[in-house]
C-alpha positions as CSV (number, residue, x, y, z in Angstrom):
1,M,-63.1,55.7,79.4
2,S,-65.8,57.6,80.7
3,E,-66.5,57.8,84.3
4,L,-69.8,58.7,86.1
5,L,-69.6,60.9,89.0
6,Q,-70.8,58.3,91.7
7,E,-67.9,56.4,90.8
8,L,-65.4,58.9,92.3
9,A,-66.7,57.4,95.8
10,L,-67.1,53.8,94.3
11,R,-63.9,53.8,93.1
12,A,-62.7,55.3,96.0
13,A,-63.9,52.1,97.8
14,T,-62.4,49.2,96.1
15,T,-58.8,51.1,96.2
16,H,-59.4,53.0,99.8
17,G,-61.9,51.1,101.6
18,D,-60.9,51.0,105.1
19,R,-60.0,54.8,104.7
20,P,-62.6,58.0,106.0
21,A,-64.6,59.4,103.3
22,L,-66.9,61.6,105.6
23,V,-66.9,62.9,109.4
24,D,-70.1,64.4,110.3
25,G,-69.7,65.3,114.5
26,K,-69.3,62.0,115.9
27,R,-70.4,59.9,113.1
28,T,-67.9,58.6,110.2
29,L,-68.2,56.6,107.2
30,D,-65.1,55.1,105.7
31,Y,-65.2,54.8,101.3
32,A,-66.8,51.1,102.0
33,A,-69.6,51.8,104.1
34,L,-70.3,55.3,101.9
35,A,-70.6,52.9,99.1
36,Q,-72.6,50.4,101.0
37,A,-74.8,53.6,101.8
38,L,-75.1,54.9,98.3
39,D,-75.9,51.3,97.0
40,Q,-78.9,51.4,99.6
41,F,-79.9,54.6,98.8
42,R,-80.2,53.8,95.1
43,N,-82.1,50.5,95.6
44,G,-84.7,52.6,97.5
45,L,-85.5,55.0,94.6
46,I,-85.4,52.7,92.2
47,A,-88.0,50.4,94.4
48,G,-90.0,53.6,94.8
49,G,-90.2,54.2,91.1
50,L,-87.3,56.8,90.1
51,A,-87.3,57.0,86.4
52,H,-84.6,57.1,84.4
53,G,-83.4,60.9,84.8
54,E,-86.0,61.8,87.4
55,R,-85.3,64.5,89.6
56,V,-84.3,64.0,93.4
57,A,-84.5,67.3,95.7
58,I,-82.1,67.5,98.7
59,N,-82.8,70.3,101.2
60,L,-80.9,69.5,104.2
61,P,-77.1,71.0,106.1
62,K,-74.4,69.1,105.0
63,T,-74.5,66.0,106.8
64,L,-73.9,62.5,105.7
65,E,-77.7,61.8,104.4
66,A,-77.1,65.2,102.3
67,V,-74.2,63.3,100.4
68,I,-75.5,60.1,100.9
69,G,-78.7,61.4,98.6
70,M,-76.4,63.4,96.2
71,F,-74.6,60.8,94.8
72,G,-77.0,57.9,95.6
73,T,-79.4,59.3,93.0
74,A,-76.7,60.0,90.5
75,H,-76.1,56.2,91.1
76,A,-79.7,55.5,90.6
77,G,-79.6,57.8,87.3
78,G,-81.4,60.1,88.1
79,V,-81.0,64.0,88.9
80,F,-79.7,65.5,91.9
81,V,-81.1,69.0,92.7
82,P,-79.3,70.6,96.1
83,V,-81.3,73.2,97.7
84,N,-80.0,75.7,100.0
85,A,-80.8,74.5,103.6
86,L,-81.6,77.8,104.8
87,L,-84.1,79.0,102.2
88,K,-87.8,79.8,102.9
89,P,-90.5,77.4,102.2
90,A,-91.6,79.1,99.2
91,Q,-88.3,79.4,97.5
92,V,-88.2,75.7,98.1
93,Q,-91.2,75.5,96.2
94,H,-90.2,77.2,93.1
95,I,-87.0,75.0,93.5
96,L,-89.3,71.6,93.4
97,A,-91.3,72.8,91.2
98,D,-89.3,73.9,88.8
99,S,-87.6,71.0,88.4
100,G,-90.1,68.6,88.8
101,A,-88.6,66.9,91.7
102,R,-90.2,63.8,92.4
103,V,-88.4,63.1,95.3
104,L,-87.6,65.4,98.5
105,V,-85.3,64.5,101.0
106,T,-85.3,67.0,103.8
107,S,-85.9,67.1,108.0
108,A,-88.7,66.8,109.8
109,G,-88.5,70.6,110.7
110,R,-88.5,71.6,107.1
111,L,-90.9,69.6,106.0
112,E,-93.4,70.9,108.5
113,A,-92.8,74.3,107.3
114,L,-93.1,73.1,103.6
115,A,-96.1,71.1,104.1
116,P,-98.9,73.9,102.9
117,L,-97.2,74.1,100.2
118,L,-97.4,70.1,99.3
119,P,-100.6,70.1,97.6
120,S,-99.0,72.9,94.6
121,L,-96.0,69.8,93.7
122,E,-98.4,67.5,91.9
123,Q,-94.9,65.9,91.1
124,L,-93.5,65.0,94.1
125,H,-94.7,61.6,95.3
126,T,-92.1,60.6,97.9
127,V,-90.3,62.4,101.3
128,V,-87.4,61.1,102.7
129,V,-87.2,62.3,105.9
130,V,-83.8,62.0,107.6
131,D,-85.3,62.3,111.3
132,T,-88.8,60.9,112.5
133,P,-91.2,62.1,110.2
134,P,-93.7,64.9,111.5
135,T,-97.4,63.9,111.6
136,I,-98.7,66.1,108.9
137,D,-101.7,66.2,106.1
138,S,-99.3,65.5,102.8
139,G,-101.9,64.2,100.8
140,A,-100.9,62.0,97.9
141,V,-97.3,62.5,99.1
142,K,-95.7,59.6,100.8
143,V,-93.9,60.5,103.8
144,I,-90.8,57.9,105.0
145,A,-87.9,58.1,107.7
146,F,-84.6,57.7,105.6
147,D,-83.2,54.7,107.0
148,P,-86.4,52.3,106.0
149,F,-86.1,53.9,102.3
150,C,-82.5,52.3,102.1
151,I,-82.9,48.8,101.5
152,A,-80.2,45.9,101.0
153,E,-82.1,44.2,98.1
154,D,-79.9,44.8,95.4
155,A,-82.2,47.2,92.6
156,P,-80.0,48.2,89.8
157,G,-79.8,51.7,88.4
158,H,-80.9,53.2,85.0
159,R,-77.8,52.9,82.6
160,R,-76.3,56.5,82.5
161,I,-73.4,58.1,80.5
162,D,-71.2,60.8,80.8
163,A,-73.0,63.0,78.4
164,D,-76.3,62.8,80.8
165,I,-77.6,65.6,83.4
166,V,-76.9,64.1,87.1
167,S,-77.5,67.6,88.8
168,I,-79.2,70.8,88.4
169,F,-77.6,74.1,91.1
170,Y,-80.2,76.6,91.1
171,T,-78.5,79.7,91.4
172,S,-79.3,84.0,91.6
173,G,-78.7,86.2,88.8
174,S,-79.4,89.9,88.5
175,T,-83.0,89.9,87.9
176,G,-85.9,87.2,88.4
177,R,-86.3,83.9,90.4
178,P,-83.2,81.4,90.7
179,K,-82.7,79.9,87.5
180,G,-81.4,76.0,87.5
181,V,-78.0,75.1,85.8
182,I,-77.7,71.6,84.1
183,L,-74.3,69.8,85.0
184,S,-73.5,66.4,83.3
185,H,-71.4,64.1,85.0
186,A,-68.3,64.8,82.4
187,N,-68.6,68.2,83.8
188,M,-68.7,67.1,87.1
189,V,-66.2,64.8,86.7
190,A,-64.1,66.8,84.5
191,G,-63.7,69.6,87.3
192,A,-63.2,66.9,90.0
193,H,-59.8,66.0,88.3
194,S,-59.0,69.4,87.4
195,V,-59.1,71.5,90.6
196,A,-57.6,68.1,92.5
197,S,-55.1,67.9,89.6
198,Y,-53.6,71.8,90.7
199,L,-54.6,71.7,94.8
200,D,-52.3,68.3,94.1
201,N,-55.1,66.5,96.4
202,V,-53.7,63.3,97.9
203,P,-55.5,60.4,100.0
204,Q,-54.3,61.8,103.0
205,D,-55.4,65.3,102.3
206,R,-58.7,66.2,105.2
207,L,-60.7,68.9,103.5
208,L,-63.3,70.5,105.8
209,A,-66.5,71.5,104.3
210,V,-67.9,74.8,105.5
211,L,-69.9,76.5,102.3
212,P,-73.3,74.7,101.2
213,F,-73.7,71.8,99.2
214,S,-76.0,74.1,97.0
215,F,-73.2,76.1,95.8
216,D,-71.0,74.4,93.0
217,Y,-67.7,75.4,94.9
218,G,-68.9,73.8,97.9
219,F,-69.9,70.8,96.1
220,S,-66.6,70.5,94.9
221,Q,-65.1,69.7,98.2
222,L,-66.7,66.1,97.7
223,S,-66.4,65.5,94.1
224,T,-62.3,67.0,94.4
225,A,-62.4,64.6,97.4
226,F,-63.3,61.4,96.1
227,S,-61.6,61.7,93.4
228,V,-58.4,61.0,95.2
229,G,-59.8,58.6,98.2
230,A,-59.4,61.6,100.4
231,C,-61.4,62.8,103.7
232,V,-64.1,65.8,104.2
233,V,-65.2,66.8,107.2
234,L,-68.7,68.2,107.7
235,L,-68.8,71.4,109.5
236,E,-72.1,73.8,109.7
237,Y,-71.0,76.3,112.1
238,L,-72.8,78.8,114.1
239,L,-69.8,81.1,114.6
240,P,-66.2,81.7,112.8
241,R,-64.4,80.3,115.6
242,D,-66.0,77.2,115.4
243,V,-63.8,76.9,111.7
244,L,-60.4,77.1,113.9
245,R,-61.6,75.0,116.3
246,K,-62.2,72.4,113.5
247,L,-58.8,73.4,111.6
248,S,-57.0,71.7,115.0
249,S,-59.0,68.8,116.1
250,E,-59.4,67.2,112.1
251,R,-55.8,68.0,111.3
252,I,-57.6,69.9,108.1
253,T,-55.0,70.0,105.1
254,G,-57.4,72.3,102.8
255,L,-60.0,74.9,103.1
256,A,-62.4,76.1,101.1
257,G,-63.9,79.5,101.7
258,V,-65.6,83.0,100.4
259,P,-64.7,86.7,100.7
260,P,-66.9,87.2,104.1
261,L,-65.9,84.0,105.7
262,W,-62.2,84.8,105.2
263,G,-62.8,88.5,106.7
264,Q,-64.7,87.2,109.6
265,L,-61.6,84.4,109.9
266,A,-59.2,87.0,109.8
267,A,-60.5,89.6,112.3
268,L,-59.9,86.6,115.1
269,D,-56.7,85.6,117.3
270,W,-56.3,81.8,116.2
271,P,-55.0,79.7,119.1
272,K,-51.6,78.5,118.2
273,G,-50.9,75.7,116.0
274,C,-54.2,75.6,114.7
275,A,-53.6,75.7,111.2
276,G,-50.3,73.7,111.6
277,S,-52.2,71.0,109.7
278,L,-53.6,73.2,106.9
279,R,-51.7,72.8,103.8
280,Y,-53.5,75.1,101.4
281,F,-56.7,77.8,101.5
282,T,-58.8,78.6,98.4
283,N,-61.5,81.5,97.9
284,S,-63.6,81.9,95.4
285,G,-67.4,83.8,94.8
286,G,-65.5,87.3,94.9
287,A,-62.2,89.1,95.3
288,M,-60.4,88.6,98.6
289,P,-59.2,91.9,99.9
290,K,-55.5,91.8,99.5
291,A,-55.4,93.2,103.5
292,T,-57.2,89.8,104.5
293,L,-54.9,87.7,102.3
294,R,-52.2,88.9,104.5
295,I,-53.6,88.5,107.9
296,L,-54.4,85.2,106.6
297,R,-51.1,84.3,105.5
298,D,-49.0,85.5,108.4
299,K,-51.6,83.2,110.6
300,A,-51.2,80.7,108.5
301,P,-47.5,81.1,107.3
302,D,-47.0,77.2,105.9
303,A,-50.6,77.1,104.1
304,A,-50.5,77.7,100.4
305,P,-53.2,80.4,98.8
306,F,-55.2,79.7,95.9
307,L,-57.4,82.4,94.4
308,M,-59.8,81.4,92.3
309,Y,-62.7,82.4,90.0
310,G,-65.6,80.4,88.6
311,L,-69.1,80.6,87.7
312,T,-71.7,77.7,88.0
313,E,-72.0,77.5,84.7
314,A,-68.5,76.3,84.2
315,F,-67.8,75.2,87.6
316,R,-64.3,76.9,87.8
317,S,-62.7,78.7,85.2
318,T,-59.1,80.5,86.6
319,Y,-56.5,80.2,89.5
320,L,-53.9,81.7,90.6
321,P,-50.8,79.6,91.6
322,P,-49.4,80.6,95.1
323,G,-46.0,81.3,93.4
324,E,-48.0,84.5,92.0
325,V,-49.7,85.9,94.7
326,D,-47.1,88.3,95.7
327,R,-46.2,89.5,92.5
328,R,-49.7,89.7,91.0
329,P,-52.2,89.4,94.0
330,E,-55.1,91.5,91.9
331,S,-55.1,88.4,89.3
332,M,-57.4,86.0,89.2
333,G,-54.8,83.9,87.6
334,K,-54.5,81.8,84.2
335,A,-57.5,79.2,83.2
336,I,-57.6,75.5,85.2
337,P,-56.5,72.5,83.3
338,N,-58.6,71.2,80.8
339,A,-60.3,74.4,80.3
340,E,-60.0,77.6,77.7
341,V,-60.8,80.7,78.9
342,L,-61.3,83.4,76.4
343,V,-61.6,87.6,76.4
344,L,-63.4,88.6,73.6
345,D,-65.0,91.8,72.5
346,A,-68.2,92.6,71.9
347,D,-67.5,91.8,68.2
348,G,-66.5,88.1,68.9
349,R,-63.0,89.1,68.6
350,Q,-60.3,88.5,70.8
351,C,-58.9,91.5,72.8
352,A,-55.3,92.4,72.8
353,P,-53.4,92.6,76.1
354,G,-54.8,94.9,78.1
355,E,-58.0,95.8,76.6
356,V,-61.6,94.8,78.7
357,G,-63.8,92.6,77.4
358,E,-66.1,89.6,78.2
359,L,-64.6,86.1,79.9
360,V,-65.2,83.5,77.8
361,H,-65.1,79.9,79.0
362,R,-65.0,76.9,76.8
363,G,-64.3,73.2,77.0
364,A,-65.3,70.0,79.1
365,L,-66.8,72.2,82.4
366,V,-69.1,74.1,79.9
367,S,-72.6,73.4,81.3
368,L,-75.4,72.1,79.1
369,G,-77.7,75.2,80.0
370,Y,-80.8,76.2,82.1
371,W,-83.3,74.1,83.1
372,N,-86.8,74.8,81.5
373,N,-85.1,78.5,80.3
374,P,-84.4,78.4,76.5
375,E,-84.0,81.8,76.2
376,K,-81.6,82.5,79.4
377,T,-79.5,79.7,78.0
378,A,-79.3,81.1,74.3
379,E,-78.0,84.6,75.7
380,R,-75.3,82.8,78.1
381,F,-74.4,79.9,75.5
382,K,-73.0,81.0,72.3
383,T,-71.3,78.7,69.7
384,L,-67.7,79.7,68.6
385,P,-66.2,80.5,65.5
386,L,-64.8,77.4,64.0
387,E,-61.3,77.1,64.1
388,D,-58.0,75.1,65.0
389,G,-59.6,72.2,62.4
390,R,-63.2,71.7,64.3
391,V,-65.9,70.8,61.9
392,V,-68.7,70.9,64.6
393,P,-69.7,74.0,66.5
394,E,-69.2,74.6,70.0
395,L,-70.6,76.3,72.5
396,A,-69.2,78.0,75.2
397,V,-70.5,79.9,78.2
398,F,-70.3,83.9,78.3
399,S,-70.2,84.8,81.5
400,G,-71.0,89.1,81.6
401,D,-68.1,89.6,83.6
402,S,-65.8,92.2,82.3
403,V,-61.9,90.7,82.6
404,R,-58.4,91.8,81.1
405,M,-55.4,90.1,80.3
406,D,-51.6,91.2,80.4
407,D,-48.5,90.4,78.1
408,E,-48.3,87.2,80.3
409,G,-51.8,85.6,79.8
410,F,-52.9,86.7,83.4
411,L,-56.6,87.8,83.6
412,Y,-57.6,90.6,86.5
413,F,-61.5,91.3,86.7
414,V,-62.7,94.7,85.8
415,G,-66.4,94.0,87.0
416,R,-69.8,92.7,86.0
417,R,-71.3,94.2,83.1
418,D,-74.9,94.7,84.8
419,E,-72.7,96.2,88.1
420,M,-70.3,98.6,86.3
421,I,-71.2,102.2,87.7
422,K,-71.7,104.7,85.1
423,T,-70.8,107.9,86.7
424,S,-70.1,111.4,84.9
425,G,-68.8,109.4,81.4
426,Y,-66.6,107.2,83.2
427,R,-67.3,103.3,83.5
428,V,-65.9,102.5,87.0
429,S,-65.6,98.9,88.7
430,P,-67.4,98.7,92.2
431,N,-64.4,96.2,93.4
432,E,-61.7,99.0,92.4
433,I,-63.3,101.3,95.7
434,E,-64.0,98.3,97.7
435,E,-60.4,97.5,97.8
436,V,-59.3,100.6,98.8
437,I,-61.8,100.8,101.6
438,Y,-60.6,97.2,102.6
439,D,-57.2,98.1,102.8
440,A,-57.4,101.1,105.1
441,G,-58.9,98.7,107.7
442,I,-61.8,100.9,107.8
443,A,-64.9,98.1,107.6
444,E,-65.1,94.4,107.8
445,E,-67.8,94.4,104.7
446,V,-68.0,96.8,102.0
447,V,-70.3,97.1,98.9
448,A,-69.8,100.2,96.3
449,M,-73.0,100.7,93.9
450,G,-74.7,103.1,91.5
451,V,-77.8,104.8,92.1
452,P,-79.4,107.0,89.7
453,H,-78.2,111.1,89.6
454,P,-80.1,113.5,87.8
455,D,-76.3,115.0,86.5
456,L,-74.1,112.4,86.7
457,G,-76.4,109.3,85.3
458,Q,-75.2,107.7,88.4
459,A,-73.8,108.5,91.4
460,I,-71.3,106.4,93.7
461,V,-72.3,105.3,97.2
462,V,-70.5,102.7,99.4
463,V,-71.9,100.9,102.5
464,A,-69.7,99.6,104.8
465,A,-70.7,97.1,107.3
466,K,-69.0,96.3,111.2
467,P,-66.0,99.2,111.4
468,L,-62.6,98.4,112.2
469,A,-61.2,102.4,112.1
470,Q,-61.4,104.2,115.7
471,G,-63.5,107.4,115.8
472,D,-65.2,108.8,112.8
473,A,-65.6,105.8,110.5
474,H,-67.3,107.8,107.9
475,Q,-65.0,110.3,107.9
476,A,-62.0,107.6,107.6
477,L,-64.2,106.0,104.8
478,L,-64.4,109.7,102.9
479,D,-60.9,110.5,103.3
480,A,-59.2,107.1,102.0
481,C,-61.5,107.4,99.5
482,R,-60.3,111.1,98.0
483,G,-56.8,110.0,99.0
484,A,-56.5,106.9,96.9
485,L,-59.1,107.6,93.7
486,A,-59.7,109.8,90.9
487,N,-62.7,112.6,91.5
488,F,-65.5,111.1,89.5
489,M,-64.9,108.0,91.5
490,Q,-65.7,109.4,94.9
491,P,-68.6,108.0,96.7
492,R,-71.6,110.4,97.0
């Protein structure tokens, strides 16, 4: 049976109606109330003329209204476009124009900043404001408050199937403006069930959402939780210590983060018992330094670490089971359930164990390509050779990431194909240099890069922020690299 994204929440309302679904500060919605809110937002969209598959942009921080806006749009048969709340007006304008958004859900302050650009957004006809709408010249655009927009009179949404588009996530590339990744209901539902299966999520879980919903990994906290009837606690934190307070006060069982956040949390003194309920933590968006992982495991000894890798074009791709972390901490693991990950050479052949190739993801989680960008879609989404009895060509996503696989099938990240440093005839992974500096405890944040050099091709440059070492951090960095890296890998 096919399943649509909004049905994750609606189905939970029939079996876990009185269980909390969302916590936003002092506001809490159980699943029954969430289902009612989704119905009312859907009714408002349909009454306002939203057509089949039209786009609704959500430009808000992590709030109840943001969640209702996204899942309510799916419920209406529209396509939601999460927009990072930290973006500047010109960046928001690009996403609204590129996606052809007809409706925008935002705050009064954000609308005021965007007001001078509204005339350029010819397709936008309605702005829903979650607080008091400002007095601005909005031209032909209708501005309405969130509560009056949501109506009780039932208005069934447009018919959709799981192959239809449900969302567009904008992601930055190595060049140019952000491009929109098109995701279907089937993509997002398959991802939710896959992640929930290996994290063993249950209705009693309480997940802390600290990452933006415009980031697919951040949005995953919602879809994964809703798939099992668990609770999501929303947090817009100012300081990393706010995260620790929520771990304790909200009895959080699952926490997802990215390496910079984990680095900040590792540097703090954790109050006794603050992680007492934490069952697991997950990392994606880059490799977690081994030194940071060691500290986190000391501070939260009962929490299982899940090291994951993913790309927006295929949601999540791999994870390393906690039982393998001590044996192979550098590994990005194996494919998640219901996905296959291949390592292919430049000719499309499978690489032998230990050979570096491109990570290629196939299966139900592969997205539908890039919005309004057939050229980029053709570069990244390609057909695989027919095999295993298949008679219809299948599109897979070619990640652009260089990896290798060991004899047991575990994958190891080598570098981005466009980030590898070519120096003195060698290809050098910046991650390898960064790991040495993290392990030495010299700085909290590190990035290595190549810059043009007349003799070497590229010279290696390291930028380290927030020094941790005593004395001359610059010299300590150089000494650590000299002690652990070959001559051609030394930063200049």
